[in-house]
BALOBA-1460 file (C-alpha; in Angstrom, 3 decimals):
// residues 191
<rec num="1" residu="m" x="-0.052" y="0.022" z="-0.024"/>
<rec num="2" residu="k" x="2.819" y="2.390" z="0.865"/>
<rec num="3" residu="k" x="4.486" y="1.713" z="-2.504"/>
<rec num="4" residu="r" x="1.241" y="2.478" z="-4.287"/>
<rec num="5" residu="s" x="0.756" y="5.800" z="-2.475"/>
<rec num="6" residu="n" x="4.415" y="6.845" z="-3.127"/>
<rec num="7" residu="a" x="3.829" y="6.087" z="-6.804"/>
<rec num="8" residu="l" x="0.598" y="8.105" z="-6.756"/>
<rec num="9" residu="l" x="2.402" y="10.983" z="-5.114"/>
<rec num="10" residu="v" x="5.167" y="10.923" z="-7.722"/>
<rec num="11" residu="a" x="2.588" y="10.719" z="-10.517"/>
<rec num="12" residu="l" x="0.713" y="13.721" z="-9.047"/>
<rec num="13" residu="a" x="3.987" y="15.656" z="-8.778"/>
<rec num="14" residu="v" x="4.753" y="15.051" z="-12.403"/>
<rec num="15" residu="v" x="1.285" y="16.042" z="-13.516"/>
<rec num="16" residu="a" x="1.598" y="19.235" z="-11.388"/>
<rec num="17" residu="m" x="4.933" y="20.062" z="-12.931"/>
<rec num="18" residu="a" x="3.576" y="19.529" z="-16.432"/>
<rec num="19" residu="g" x="0.599" y="21.784" z="-15.607"/>
<rec num="20" residu="a" x="2.849" y="24.456" z="-14.244"/>
<rec num="21" residu="a" x="5.025" y="24.282" z="-17.392"/>
<rec num="22" residu="l" x="1.876" y="24.606" z="-19.544"/>
<rec num="23" residu="a" x="0.679" y="27.467" z="-17.434"/>
<rec num="24" residu="q" x="3.995" y="29.251" z="-17.938"/>
<rec num="25" residu="g" x="3.660" y="28.649" z="-21.679"/>
<rec num="26" residu="m" x="6.915" y="26.645" z="-21.992"/>
<rec num="27" residu="n" x="7.882" y="25.445" z="-25.463"/>
<rec num="28" residu="p" x="7.824" y="21.864" z="-26.529"/>
<rec num="29" residu="m" x="11.055" y="19.847" z="-26.675"/>
<rec num="30" residu="v" x="12.373" y="19.659" z="-30.230"/>
<rec num="31" residu="g" x="15.041" y="17.096" z="-31.240"/>
<rec num="32" residu="g" x="15.585" y="16.116" z="-27.665"/>
<rec num="33" residu="a" x="16.407" y="19.723" z="-26.640"/>
<rec num="34" residu="a" x="14.594" y="22.447" z="-24.728"/>
<rec num="35" residu="m" x="13.535" y="25.399" z="-26.846"/>
<rec num="36" residu="y" x="13.788" y="28.720" z="-24.947"/>
<rec num="37" residu="r" x="11.594" y="31.737" z="-25.721"/>
<rec num="38" residu="n" x="14.389" y="34.114" z="-24.805"/>
<rec num="39" residu="k" x="16.743" y="32.617" z="-27.507"/>
<rec num="40" residu="d" x="16.557" y="33.398" z="-31.186"/>
<rec num="41" residu="i" x="15.789" y="30.877" z="-33.919"/>
<rec num="42" residu="i" x="19.418" y="29.964" z="-34.624"/>
<rec num="43" residu="d" x="20.420" y="29.623" z="-30.937"/>
<rec num="44" residu="n" x="17.561" y="27.185" z="-30.390"/>
<rec num="45" residu="a" x="17.876" y="25.321" z="-33.740"/>
<rec num="46" residu="v" x="21.518" y="24.404" z="-33.157"/>
<rec num="47" residu="n" x="20.521" y="22.339" z="-30.103"/>
<rec num="48" residu="s" x="17.938" y="20.222" z="-31.955"/>
<rec num="49" residu="a" x="19.282" y="16.827" z="-33.020"/>
<rec num="50" residu="d" x="16.479" y="16.680" z="-35.579"/>
<rec num="51" residu="h" x="17.567" y="19.814" z="-37.425"/>
<rec num="52" residu="t" x="21.352" y="19.340" z="-37.988"/>
<rec num="53" residu="t" x="20.821" y="19.296" z="-41.785"/>
<rec num="54" residu="l" x="18.725" y="22.479" z="-41.710"/>
<rec num="55" residu="v" x="21.339" y="24.238" z="-39.523"/>
<rec num="56" residu="a" x="24.183" y="23.190" z="-41.890"/>
<rec num="57" residu="a" x="22.145" y="24.475" z="-44.873"/>
<rec num="58" residu="v" x="21.506" y="27.815" z="-43.097"/>
<rec num="59" residu="k" x="25.222" y="28.193" z="-42.406"/>
<rec num="60" residu="a" x="26.109" y="27.278" z="-46.025"/>
<rec num="61" residu="a" x="23.648" y="29.798" z="-47.395"/>
<rec num="62" residu="g" x="24.990" y="32.564" z="-45.083"/>
<rec num="63" residu="l" x="21.601" y="33.132" z="-43.447"/>
<rec num="64" residu="v" x="22.663" y="32.746" z="-39.810"/>
<rec num="65" residu="e" x="22.809" y="36.528" z="-39.145"/>
<rec num="66" residu="t" x="19.429" y="37.036" z="-40.850"/>
<rec num="67" residu="l" x="17.736" y="34.480" z="-38.690"/>
<rec num="68" residu="k" x="19.364" y="35.881" z="-35.638"/>
<rec num="69" residu="g" x="17.956" y="39.277" z="-36.523"/>
<rec num="70" residu="k" x="15.016" y="41.010" z="-34.912"/>
<rec num="71" residu="g" x="12.337" y="39.546" z="-37.001"/>
<rec num="72" residu="p" x="9.722" y="38.514" z="-36.251"/>
<rec num="73" residu="f" x="9.945" y="35.429" z="-38.475"/>
<rec num="74" residu="t" x="7.832" y="32.316" z="-38.867"/>
<rec num="75" residu="v" x="10.028" y="29.374" z="-39.928"/>
<rec num="76" residu="f" x="8.686" y="26.098" z="-41.255"/>
<rec num="77" residu="a" x="11.653" y="23.883" z="-40.199"/>
<rec num="78" residu="p" x="12.134" y="20.607" z="-42.023"/>
<rec num="79" residu="t" x="13.635" y="17.832" z="-39.976"/>
<rec num="80" residu="n" x="16.654" y="15.711" z="-40.997"/>
<rec num="81" residu="e" x="14.112" y="13.025" z="-42.007"/>
<rec num="82" residu="a" x="12.354" y="15.543" z="-44.287"/>
<rec num="83" residu="f" x="15.705" y="16.318" z="-46.096"/>
<rec num="84" residu="a" x="16.352" y="12.577" z="-46.353"/>
<rec num="85" residu="k" x="13.066" y="12.220" z="-48.345"/>
<rec num="86" residu="l" x="14.716" y="14.336" z="-51.180"/>
<rec num="87" residu="p" x="16.288" y="12.408" z="-54.085"/>
<rec num="88" residu="n" x="19.751" y="11.012" z="-53.277"/>
<rec num="89" residu="g" x="22.463" y="13.669" z="-53.607"/>
<rec num="90" residu="t" x="20.105" y="16.694" z="-53.507"/>
<rec num="91" residu="v" x="21.209" y="17.936" z="-50.167"/>
<rec num="92" residu="d" x="24.971" y="17.418" z="-50.953"/>
<rec num="93" residu="n" x="24.465" y="19.231" z="-54.241"/>
<rec num="94" residu="l" x="22.596" y="22.107" z="-52.606"/>
<rec num="95" residu="l" x="25.430" y="22.573" z="-50.089"/>
<rec num="96" residu="k" x="28.012" y="23.124" z="-52.776"/>
<rec num="97" residu="p" x="29.320" y="26.764" z="-52.875"/>
<rec num="98" residu="e" x="28.284" y="27.100" z="-56.558"/>
<rec num="99" residu="n" x="24.643" y="26.350" z="-55.593"/>
<rec num="100" residu="k" x="24.352" y="28.928" z="-52.799"/>
<rec num="101" residu="g" x="21.689" y="30.906" z="-54.719"/>
<rec num="102" residu="t" x="19.444" y="27.935" z="-55.103"/>
<rec num="103" residu="l" x="20.015" y="26.881" z="-51.505"/>
<rec num="104" residu="t" x="19.129" y="30.372" z="-50.336"/>
<rec num="105" residu="k" x="15.908" y="30.314" z="-52.348"/>
<rec num="106" residu="v" x="14.915" y="26.949" z="-50.989"/>
<rec num="107" residu="l" x="15.673" y="28.052" z="-47.384"/>
<rec num="108" residu="t" x="13.960" y="31.489" z="-47.625"/>
<rec num="109" residu="y" x="10.942" y="29.592" z="-49.042"/>
<rec num="110" residu="h" x="10.556" y="28.205" z="-45.608"/>
<rec num="111" residu="v" x="10.493" y="31.679" z="-43.911"/>
<rec num="112" residu="v" x="7.602" y="34.126" z="-43.635"/>
<rec num="113" residu="a" x="7.986" y="37.692" z="-42.285"/>
<rec num="114" residu="g" x="5.816" y="38.018" z="-39.227"/>
<rec num="115" residu="n" x="4.794" y="35.949" z="-36.238"/>
<rec num="116" residu="y" x="2.208" y="33.294" z="-37.369"/>
<rec num="117" residu="d" x="1.485" y="30.868" z="-34.576"/>
<rec num="118" residu="s" x="-1.000" y="28.034" z="-35.282"/>
<rec num="119" residu="k" x="-3.868" y="30.131" z="-34.140"/>
<rec num="120" residu="a" x="-2.998" y="32.831" z="-36.827"/>
<rec num="121" residu="l" x="-2.408" y="30.140" z="-39.452"/>
<rec num="122" residu="t" x="-5.784" y="28.556" z="-38.647"/>
<rec num="123" residu="k" x="-7.502" y="31.968" z="-38.877"/>
<rec num="124" residu="l" x="-5.996" y="32.461" z="-42.388"/>
<rec num="125" residu="i" x="-7.222" y="29.042" z="-43.453"/>
<rec num="126" residu="k" x="-10.788" y="29.801" z="-42.105"/>
<rec num="127" residu="k" x="-10.820" y="33.228" z="-43.734"/>
<rec num="128" residu="g" x="-9.988" y="31.581" z="-47.104"/>
<rec num="129" residu="h" x="-12.781" y="29.088" z="-46.644"/>
<rec num="130" residu="g" x="-10.347" y="26.252" z="-46.102"/>
<rec num="131" residu="t" x="-7.251" y="27.473" z="-47.896"/>
<rec num="132" residu="g" x="-4.877" y="30.116" z="-46.617"/>
<rec num="133" residu="m" x="-1.931" y="31.652" z="-48.382"/>
<rec num="134" residu="l" x="1.402" y="33.094" z="-47.125"/>
<rec num="135" residu="k" x="4.049" y="35.029" z="-49.020"/>
<rec num="136" residu="t" x="7.505" y="33.823" z="-48.149"/>
<rec num="137" residu="v" x="10.748" y="35.781" z="-47.801"/>
<rec num="138" residu="s" x="11.788" y="34.351" z="-51.179"/>
<rec num="139" residu="g" x="8.726" y="36.071" z="-52.721"/>
<rec num="140" residu="d" x="6.907" y="32.812" z="-53.422"/>
<rec num="141" residu="k" x="3.650" y="31.446" z="-51.985"/>
<rec num="142" residu="l" x="2.698" y="28.692" z="-49.646"/>
<rec num="143" residu="i" x="-0.797" y="27.234" z="-49.514"/>
<rec num="144" residu="l" x="-2.169" y="26.239" z="-46.053"/>
<rec num="145" residu="t" x="-5.006" y="23.783" z="-45.313"/>
<rec num="146" residu="m" x="-6.165" y="21.794" z="-42.314"/>
<rec num="147" residu="g" x="-5.910" y="18.032" z="-41.761"/>
<rec num="148" residu="g" x="-8.752" y="15.688" z="-41.455"/>
<rec num="149" residu="m" x="-7.869" y="13.435" z="-44.383"/>
<rec num="150" residu="k" x="-7.256" y="9.742" z="-43.755"/>
<rec num="151" residu="g" x="-4.181" y="9.326" z="-41.535"/>
<rec num="152" residu="m" x="-4.079" y="13.002" z="-40.528"/>
<rec num="153" residu="m" x="-4.905" y="14.588" z="-37.267"/>
<rec num="154" residu="a" x="-8.149" y="16.589" z="-37.432"/>
<rec num="155" residu="n" x="-6.606" y="20.000" z="-36.820"/>
<rec num="156" residu="q" x="-3.150" y="19.456" z="-38.293"/>
<rec num="157" residu="i" x="-1.849" y="22.324" z="-40.480"/>
<rec num="158" residu="m" x="-0.649" y="21.188" z="-43.865"/>
<rec num="159" residu="i" x="1.439" y="23.304" z="-46.176"/>
<rec num="160" residu="r" x="1.554" y="22.795" z="-49.965"/>
<rec num="161" residu="d" x="4.387" y="24.201" z="-52.019"/>
<rec num="162" residu="e" x="4.378" y="25.508" z="-55.603"/>
<rec num="163" residu="k" x="5.222" y="22.076" z="-56.909"/>
<rec num="164" residu="g" x="2.212" y="20.553" z="-55.246"/>
<rec num="165" residu="q" x="4.044" y="18.647" z="-52.501"/>
<rec num="166" residu="t" x="2.668" y="18.737" z="-48.928"/>
<rec num="167" residu="a" x="4.317" y="19.063" z="-45.638"/>
<rec num="168" residu="n" x="2.670" y="18.586" z="-42.256"/>
<rec num="169" residu="v" x="3.296" y="20.615" z="-39.168"/>
<rec num="170" residu="t" x="4.381" y="17.970" z="-36.650"/>
<rec num="171" residu="i" x="5.289" y="20.366" z="-33.765"/>
<rec num="172" residu="a" x="3.605" y="23.817" z="-33.783"/>
<rec num="173" residu="n" x="4.277" y="27.004" z="-31.941"/>
<rec num="174" residu="v" x="7.918" y="26.672" z="-30.860"/>
<rec num="175" residu="r" x="8.217" y="30.274" z="-29.782"/>
<rec num="176" residu="q" x="11.513" y="32.175" z="-30.121"/>
<rec num="177" residu="s" x="12.697" y="35.626" z="-29.117"/>
<rec num="178" residu="n" x="12.428" y="36.667" z="-32.800"/>
<rec num="179" residu="g" x="9.412" y="34.644" z="-33.978"/>
<rec num="180" residu="v" x="8.019" y="31.152" z="-34.054"/>
<rec num="181" residu="i" x="9.073" y="27.800" z="-35.554"/>
<rec num="182" residu="h" x="6.784" y="25.066" z="-36.811"/>
<rec num="183" residu="v" x="8.492" y="21.769" z="-37.316"/>
<rec num="184" residu="i" x="7.514" y="20.115" z="-40.596"/>
<rec num="185" residu="d" x="8.007" y="16.630" z="-42.117"/>
<rec num="186" residu="s" x="8.878" y="17.512" z="-45.697"/>
<rec num="187" residu="v" x="11.020" y="20.085" z="-47.494"/>
<rec num="188" residu="l" x="9.067" y="22.740" z="-49.386"/>
<rec num="189" residu="l" x="10.186" y="23.590" z="-52.848"/>
<rec num="190" residu="p" x="9.565" y="26.764" z="-54.858"/>
<rec num="191" residu="n" x="9.021" y="26.785" z="-58.645"/>
């Protein structure tokens, strides 16, 4: 009986701590690392084990200082697995110095000026009667819709690129000092 009551106390303490974290608006863990609201996009991203390819690409494109800037920025951040879905050799090719322009275009296609949390994205989708649109820093467009299709979570935000490929937001609202990150499961490609 004593072991059961100790286990219950531990469980209640964990629930209380989780509730306190939610009440304080703490960010979710990303790639096994805590994401801190008082750090910028780059300072948080470098700690995510799931975003090493993205960080390497941002460095190769020379976008570190931009994403450390005041912002605010909304970044749709593809995971390492998302980059691995690209055809073999694509990432290595993009990281070559002679392809810096193309790499920059692909990366800035994942960035929107402004602070669009999931609530703001959902509002855009509802305002557009099921389809929202965002203009990216690259000058191109992203199309937003909501999940609900087979295998999707009911309120999952989906992003379609100009080539018709879709990425799903897997972790939303990772707040930063200079914006917000939404983790996505595919790389978005402009025309």
